[in-house]
N, C-alpha and C positions, 0 to 999 in steps of 0.2 A: 340766735342768728349771729354769725360771725361778720362783723362790720369792719371794713378797713377803708383807707383813703388813698387817693392817687393825685398826682399832678401831671400835667402835660406841658411841655415847654413851648410848643407852637402848633396849634391845631391846623393852621393853614398849610402845613407840610403834608397833611394826610397820613394815612396808615400804610406802612411798608412792612409786610410780613417778614422780610429779610432784615429789617432793622437798619437799613443803610441810609435811605433818603428821607424816611418818614419822621414823624415827631418822636420825641423821647418821653416815655412814660415811667414815672417813679412811684413806688408804692410805700405806704406807711401804715403802721398799726394804730396810730392815734392822730386826731385832727390837729393837735398842737404842732407836731412835727411836720405835718403836711402844710400847714400855714406858714411855718418858718421857711420851708423850701420854696413855697409859692412866692413869697415876698422876694426871695433872692433871684427869681427868674426875671428876665428883661420885660419891662412894660411896653417895649416896642414890638413885642411878639404877641400872638394870640394865645397866651398861656391860659391854662384852665386847672380847676381843682374840683374833685368830686368824691363821691361816696360809693362803695360797692358792697354787695353781700356775697361776692364771689361769682355770681351769675349775671345779676342785673346791676346797672349803674344809675346813679342820680347825680347829674351835673349840679354843682353848687355855685361855682364862681367862674367867670370868664372875663378876660381882658379884651375890651372892645373899643374901637375908635368911635367917638361920638360924631366927629366931623371928618370929612375927607382930607382936610389940611393937618389933622393931628399927627404928630410923629410918635406919640405914645397913646396907649389906650387907657380906659378907666375900668376899674374892677366893677363888675355888675353881677347881680344874682342871675345865675344861668337858667334857673327854673323854679317854679313855685310848687313845692312838693304837695301842697293841698289839692292841686289839680291832677295829680298822678295817683290813680287807685292803688298801685303797688306800694307806695310810700306814705300815703296820707295817715295811716294808723300807726306808723313806726315812730316811737319817741325819739330814736336816734336821729331821724331825719329832721324833726322839728328842732332838736337841740343844735345840730350841726348848722342848720340855716341861721338860727339866732346868733350863734357864735360868729359865723362868717359876716353877717350884717353888722354886728357890733365891732368886731376886731378890724375889719377892712373898711368900715364906714361906708357901706354900700348905699347908693341912692336910687338905683334903677334895677329893673328886672326885665329879662328877655321874655317877650310875649310873642312867640312865633316869629314873623319876619320883622317885628319892630321891638323897641324898648319903651317901657313906661315907668313912671315913678313907683317905687315900692309903697304900698298902702301905709299911710301914717297911723291909721286907726281902722277899726272893724265895724264902726257904726256910722250911718249916714248923718251928716250935719242936719240940724233942726229944720232948715229951710227946705230940705228935700224929703222929709219924712212923710209928707202927704202927696208926693208926686210919683208918677209912673212913666214908663217909656211908651211911646207910640210906635210899636213895632209893625213893620209891614208883614202881612200874612204870608208865611212861608219864606220870608226874606232873610232869616238868620238873626243871630244875636246882635249884629252891628247894624241892622236895618234902620234903626232910629237915628243913626249918626248922619249928619249932613256935611259937616266940615271938621277937619282935625287941625290942631295947632302943633306944628313940628318945630323943634328947636332949631334956630338958625334960618328958618324959612318963613315962619308965620303961618297964617291960615291957608290950608291946602285942601285939595280934593281928597275924598276918602280913598281914591285909588293909590295914594302914597302908602297906605297900609299894606299894600302888596309887597313892599320892601324893595330894596335895590341890591344889585350884585355887590357883595363885599362890604356893605354898609347898611346897618339897620337904622331907620329913622327913629328919632327920639320923640315920641308923641306925648305932649303935656296936657292937652285939653281936647274935649269934644264939644261941638255944637250939635245938639240933638233935639228931635221932636219929643215933647213930653205931654203928659196929661195930668190934670188935677184929679183928686179923688172923685169929683163930680163929673168928670169926663170932658172938661174944657181944655182946649189946647194951651200948652205952656212951653215956650221955648226954654231950653236948658243949655247952660254952659258949665260943664262939669269935668273933673279930672277922671282919668280912666278908672281908678278904683271906685269912685263914686258911681260911675256908670255901671260897673259890675254889680254893685249892691242894688242899684235901681233895677237892673236886669233881673236879679234874683227875686226881688219883690214883685216885679211885673209878672214873671212866670208863675209865681205862687198865686197871684190874683187871677190870672187867666185860667189856671188849673181849677181854682175854686169856682169860678163862674161857669166853667164847662161842666163841672160836676153838678152844680145846681140846676143847670139847664137839662142835663140828662135825667136828674131826679124828677124834675117837673114833667118831662116827656113821659117818663115811666109812670108817674102818678096819673097823667091824663089818659093813658092807655088802660088803666085798671078801673 
């Protein structure tokens, strides 16, 4: 697979097929050159850096304002390649993400209409390893969340997760409904990455319980 890299000087300008009023895209054969050019672009613009195989693109970095009063943006991870089936098995994607996080000292990652801290580790802290989420039936992955902590605002309604025009809220913590392994209610205050790991554990447990119920029903019928 032929991998190359690109930078965009200002995403807010949009794409112009005539190349007159839209953003300017520059292409590079190696990530090092793309990073050098990206750093030279103005932080007051919505600049971006990404990876492409010639047909598909993987956004790597984007310069975003954290608050409406900011004159310059902060470099953030534009996407988590692990959540994208096309890229998750590609070593070049993992390497490029690691280099960008390290070289640009990225702290946050774009998650749909919001930003959240980049996970500092891949395992749950000890105090959560026997906890699960209390998800509403059919309510979706965030149905256990009751309040979110947004930078510069404090605790807010979950509706802020819908985002705002021109500015993605930075979400630092969730207050969520949880359960102990024995099924007792347990209020949780967790970072988004911790919630994601709890969500994965909860889904695995629900799938296991459902299979056991189906097996019991099948055994009762025979």
